[in-house]
N, C-alpha and C positions, 0 to 999 in steps of 0.2 A: 518585606514579608516577615512574619514571625518565624521563630525557630521550628515550631511544629509544622508550619506551612512548607518550609524548606525540606523538612523531613519527609512529608507526604510526596512532594515533588521528586525527591531523591528516589523513593520507592518506585514511583510511576515511570521515572526515567530509566530506572534499572530494568523494568519490564520491557520497555520499548527498545532498550539497548540489547536485551536478550533476543528479541525478535529480529533485530538487525544482524546481530552476530550469528544467529542460527542460519539465516538465509545466506549470508556471505560465505560462511564456512562450507556450507553444502555446495555452493556454486563452484568454488575452486577445487572441490573434491570430486566433481562429476566424472572427469576422465578416469580417475582411479576406481570409482564405483563401476563404470562401464566395463573396464578391463577385468575386474574381479567377478562381477556377476554376469558378464557376457550380454550386455544390453545394447540394443540398436539405438541409433540417434533419436528415432521417434519415441521409443520407450524411455530413453534417458530424459527427454524433455518432460515426460510425465512425472518424473521424480520431483521436478520443480513445480509443474502445473498442478499436481495433486494437492500440494500445500496451498497454493494460491486459490485453487478452486474451493477447497474447504474453507479457507479464510474468507474469500469474497462471497461464496454462496450462502454462508450462514451469518454474515456480518450484520445484516439488517435485523435478523432475529436476535443476535447478540446485543445490538444496541437497544432494541425494544425491551429485552429481558432485563438489562441494566436499569432502565427507567421503571419497570414494574416490580422487580424483586429486590432491588437494592444494588448499588454500584459496588460497594465493598464486598458483598456476598458473592456477586458474579465474578469479580476480579480474582478473589482468593480461590474460590472453588475451581475455576477453570485453569488457574495457574497450576494447580495440582495435576489436572489432566494433561496439561502441556508437558509437565515434568515427566510423567509416566511414559507417554508415547514418544517423546524425544529419545528417551533411553531405549525403548523397545526397537526403534529404528536401527540402532547399532547392532542388533542381533539378527537382522535380516539375512537370509541365505539365498533368497530368490528376489528378482526384481519386483514382482507383484507384492511381496511382503513389505518391501521398503515403501512402495507407493501407497499402500494402505496406511502404514504408520504415519507417513507424511500427511495424508489426507486428514486423519483424526487430529494430528498436531495442529493443522490449519484450522480445523473446527474449534479447537480449544482457544487458539489465538483470536478467532472471530468473536468469541464471547468475552475474552479477557481485554482485548485492546480498546473497544469502544467504551467499556466500563471505566478503564483507566483514563481515557481522554475526557469522558464526561465528568469524572471527578475533578479534573483541572478546570473545565469550562464552567462548572457550577460552583467550584470552591474558590476561584480567584475572580475578583471583580472585573467585569468586562471593561476593556480599555488597556492602558499601558501595562498594568500588572498582569492581566491575563495574556496579553501579547508576549510579554517577557517570558512567562512560564511556558507558553506554547513554542516559542522559538528555542528556548533551552531544551524543551522536550524533543523537538525535531532535530536539533543539533546532536542530542544524545543518540538518536536513532542513526544518524550519520556516523557518529563515533563507533557504534556497534558494527556498522558495515565495515568501517576501516580496520578496526581491530580484528574483525572476523576474517578479513582477507588474509592477514598475516598469520593469525592463529590457525586458520583453516589450512593454510599451506604447510605450516609446521606439523600439525596433527596428521594431515593426509600423507606427509612424507614418512610418518611412522606407521599408521594404519588408518584408513578412512573411517573406520568404526568409531574412532575417538571424536570425530566431528559430531557424533550424536551423543556420546557419553559426557563430553565436557560441559554442554549446557545444563546437564542435570545438576551439577555442583552449583553453578550460578543461580539456577532456579530455586534451589533450596535456600540459599542466602537471601534472595529476594522475598521468598515466602515468609521466612522468619521476620524479616524487617517489616513486611506488610502487616503481619499480625500485631506487631508492636506499635507501629506508627500511624497506620490509617485508622482514624477514629470510627467507632461504630455510630450508626445513625438510626433514626426511627424507621420502622418498616413503612415503605411507601403505601399510600392509600390506593388500593386496587379495586375499589368498589365499582362494579360495572365494567371492569376492564379485564381482558383476557389475552392470551397469547395466540396470535394469528398463525397457527400451524399450516393451514392451507396456503396462505400467502407465502410463508417461508419455503414450503416444499415446491411450489410452482416456480418461484424466482430462482431457487437453486437448480431445479431441473432445466430451466431456460438457460442458465449460465453453462451448465454441463453440456447441453446439446450444442450451443453455439460454438464453444471452444473445441469440442470434439469434432464438429463438422469442419472447422478450419484446419485442425491438426491432421485430419485424414484426407484433406483435399488433394494432396500429392499422390495418394495411394488408391483413391476410390474414383468412381465415375462422377461426372458432373451432375447427373440426376440424383445420385445418392447424397452428394454434398449439399445440393440445393434442398433436398427433402429434410435433411438433418437440421440445416439452418432455419428452414421454414418452421420445423417443429419447435425450435427454440423461440422463434418470434411469436408463434402461436401461444406458447406457455407464458410469454411476457404479456400478451394481450389478456390471457386468463387471469394473470396476477393483478393487472390493473382493474379488471372487472370485479375480482374478489375484494380488492381494497376499497372500491367505490361502495360496496354493499355491506362491508364488515362493520359491526358496531365498535370493534376495537382493532382497527387496521394496523398491520405491521408498519405501514408508512401512510400517514395522513397526506393525501394527494395535494391538499392545499399548500403544503410546504414548498412545492415546486413552483409556486408563483413568485418566489424570490429569485430574481434574475441573477444575483450574485451567487446564490447557492448552486443554481443550475450550471452557471459558467465554471465555478470552482470544481464541481464534480466531473463535468465533461473534460475540462482541461487536465484535471488530475488523472483521469482514466487514460488519456492519450499520452500524457507525460510518462506515466508508469509503463505503458506499452513500449514506448521508445527506449526507456532506460533499461528495463529488464531484457528486451530483445537485443539491444546492443551489448549488454553484459554477457549474455549467453554466447553470442557469436565471437566476441573478443576472447573469451576463455578458450573456445574451440580453436580459434586461429593461433593463439599463443602456444597452446599445449600440443595440439594435434598436427598443425602444419609446421610450426617453428620448432617444436620439440622442447619447449621450455618446461621446467619442472613446476609442480604446484606452488612451491615456495617462490620461485622466480615470478610466476604469474601474480602471486599475491602482492609482492613488492612493486610490480609494474602497475597494478591497478589501485594501489593504496592512495595514490595522489587524488583520486576521485573523492576521497574522504576529507578533503580540505574543508568541506562544508561543516564538519564537526566543530571547526574553529570559527568559521565565518557566520554560521547561523545565529549563535547567541551574541556575537559581537558586532559585525558589520550590518547584518540584515535588519535588526531593530532600528538602527539609525536611518537606514534607507527608507524603511516603512514609515517612520515618523516624518520624514521630509517629503517623500514622494507619494505615499499611499500604497496600499496593497496592490491595486490594479497595475500600476506602472512597474512595480518591482517584479510582479509575476510575469508581466509581458516581457521584460528584459531577460528574466531567467529562461523563459521558453525559447526566446530568440537565440540565446546563447547555446541552448541544447541543440537546436537545429544546426547552428554553426559547427558545433563539436562533431556531430554525425557527418556533416558534409565534408569536413576536413579528413575524416577517416575513410571516405569512399574510395580513394585511389590506392588503398593499401596494397602493398606488394609482398612477395615471398621473402624479401630480404630487407624489409624496413628496419631501421635502427630504432631504439627506444626514443631517441630524440625526435624522430619523425612522428611517433605516436603521442608524445607528451602534450602538444597543444590541444589535441582532442580531449585527452583525459583531464587536464587541469581546467579547461573551459567547462567540461561537463560537471566537475565538482563545484565550480562557481555557479553554474546554472541551477544545480540542485539546492544550493544554499539560498538562492534568490526565490525559487519557486515553491519548494515543499512547505516550509513554515507558513508563509503568507497564504497559501492555498488552504491550510488548516484553519487559519484565523478567519478567512473569508467564508468558509463553508459552515462555520458555527456562529458567526456574528449575527446578533439580533434574534437568535432562535430562543424560544422560551425554555426555562429550566427543565420542564417536564419532557421536552423533546430533544434535549442535548444528546442523549444516548443514541437516538435515531439519527440525528444530524451527523454524529461521529461515525455511526454505522454506515450511513450513505457514502460518506467520503472514503472510508476504507474499503467499502465494497467497490467503489469506482477505481481506487488504486489497484486492488487485487484483480478485479475483472480486467482492467487494462493490462496488468502484468501477464495474466493468463493468455489474453488475446495476442499480446506482443510476442510471447514465447511461441505460441502456436503459429503465428504468421511467419516469424523468421525461420522456424524449423521447417515449415511447409515449403517456403521459398528456397531455402538452402537445399533441401532434398530434391526439389524439382529442378533446380539449376545445376546440380552437381552431376556431371556425366563421367563417372569413373572414380578411381581412388588415387589418381596421380596428384602431386602437389598443385599442378595447374588447374585440374578439375576442382579440387577442394577450394582453391582461391576464388574461382569463378562463382562457386556457390556462396561463399562468404560475401563477396562483393554484391551479389544480387540481394542477399538477405539484409545487408546493411542499408538498403534503400528504405526498408520498412520503418526503422526508427526515425529516419529523416522525415518521411511523410507524416508520421504520427506527431512529431514535434512541430512541424509547420502547421498542421491542422489545429493543434493546441494553441499555437500562437495566434492564429486567425480568430479562434473563439475568444481568447482572452482580450483581444483588441476591442471587442464590443464593450468591455467594461471601462475602457478609457474614456468613453463618451457619456458614461452614466452621470447624471447630475446628483449631487449630494442633496438629499431631502429627508425629512423625518420619515421614519418607517416603524412598522410593527408587524408582527406575524400573528394573525388572529387564530384562536383555537376553536372558533365556533364552526361547527359543521364540517362535513367532508371536504368541501371546497373552500374553507375559510382562508382568507388571504389578507395581507396588509394593504396599505394605501398605495403600494407600488413596489417595484424592485428595490432590494436593499442596495444602497450605493456602495460600490467597491472602495471609494475613497472617503466616505463620510466618517466623521469622528465617531469612534466607538462609544457606545453608551451602555451602562449597566442594565441588566434585565430588571424589569419592574413587576412586582406582584400585582394582584387585583386591587390591593389597597394602596398602591403607589409607593410601596417600600422597596428599595433596591434589594435584590437577592444577593446574599453574601456567603452562604454556607452550602457546601456540597451535601447533597442528600446521600 
């Protein structure tokens, strides 16, 4: 790659690093926030869920906006919004204020992230070069998580508000670099195309209702829970109906005829549900039951970040030799093993007893996350790369929100009292959720192992346009081809 290409990748990796460090720092600071603002477990969970809801709820609109209005413009503009509301979160004096700030920060990330991903997937030739860029990108995200665990612990030991102020400095640096390094591009041709606000509102409402119904399941009647979830499913049906009739749909439904894209999104959703749910319970176990400090917790969990090293080094070699499908399957299987090993957790476990689960989970992340990103965007036309990236990150964030909601609901329902024994029973029950999610993701990914490699394309014609068949998970990657048969090489 040229020096300019490396510079662009550096900026985009900085942004995804920022997103990783932001989430990780907040995670280890949750107990300190609870103590200072007097928040319940259910409300504390919403500090995390508000971000992932804003992120996942608006991600499809963000991906479409990148395709319509320009990827550089969307990336830089929403990076500014991310900067402002990340800083405002540090001034919160009530729980609801913090939740609102996190929601808007998530919305900003929903527009910024698919724009950044689509700059990579359109600016780097499909195949080994793009795969390398995406795996470096995913490894940087893991690096942000690892650094965030330690930095978050250090900052929370001083004052949890610095967990929100520190990203402002990093965001400023990334913003300056983006203005200098990311090249300007011609304004996309939007003739006859618009923004599907009705679709964006219905899918966001559906996500909110579904997660809220799950989160409140331990506190509300079965009838209320069923009605809330049914409302979410009804809005999803309305969303599909809108997309079928829209002249400029938020998501062209024909894109779902790619079997590999569907598998990548479903597996990614379940993988994120297990990963975020496990992380939430592990932090509560270490800090509230074991009495570990935020800094001790940070150093305990940092081993998960081993994928920051493995993603750009080991994973590309494995993908080249075995294909995306097999590497993803192995990663998801390892995630299930990691959660299973943590199930018999006790009140006096040594760190040596926890270590196998944590290191295996780090390896699982390195094998699954990057290849899922490759699989979800492989073979998609350039003008839909933003949407493809938005779909994948919607799946990740929707899964994260559901995982957090399920483990919080199970933990609350299974905890009978405030004694250490009662807390431990709640944690053990909640840890079943990540295991089930990982096993389900493994089953879904297994279908990709049997897919035959064959030529493929994704048609743009019509609402239900599709290619000649599912995109093979293990087929050699090919560069996107324009209508004139010329390989696409430059990011729009």
